C-alpha positions in Angstrom: 27.1 -4.6 -36.3 23.4 -5.9 -36.2 24.4 -9.0 -33.9 25.9 -6.5 -31.6 22.5 -4.6 -31.7 20.7 -8.0 -31.1 23.2 -9.2 -28.4 22.8 -5.7 -26.4 19.0 -5.1 -26.7 18.7 -9.3 -25.1 21.0 -8.1 -22.5 19.0 -5.4 -21.5 16.2 -7.2 -21.6 17.2 -10.2 -19.0 18.7 -7.5 -16.6 14.9 -5.6 -16.9 13.2 -9.2 -16.4 15.5 -10.3 -13.8 15.2 -6.9 -12.1 11.3 -6.3 -12.1 11.4 -10.5 -10.4 13.6 -9.1 -7.6 12.0 -6.0 -7.0 8.5 -8.2 -7.1 9.5 -10.5 -4.8 11.0 -8.3 -2.3 8.3 -5.5 -2.3 6.1 -8.4 -2.0 8.0 -9.5 1.3 7.2 -6.4 3.3 4.1 -6.3 4.8 3.2 -2.3 5.7 0.0 -2.9 7.6 1.9 -5.7 9.9 5.1 -2.7 9.9 2.4 0.3 11.3 1.0 -2.1 14.1 4.7 -3.1 15.5 5.6 0.4 15.6 4.5 1.6 18.5 6.0 4.9 17.8 4.1 6.1 14.0 5.6 8.8 13.4 3.3 9.4 10.2 0.4 10.1 12.3 1.8 12.9 14.2 2.5 15.2 11.2 
């Protein structure tokens, strides 16, 4: 029974590492300052 708990916890840790790495690279690919420079109709300033 302990073996299954260790496998489950290890699986959750591996999913967290892979998901965290994926989210890091996805968010680093977005340059939010560049998006506001390109967007001519910036709706955030109108509000």
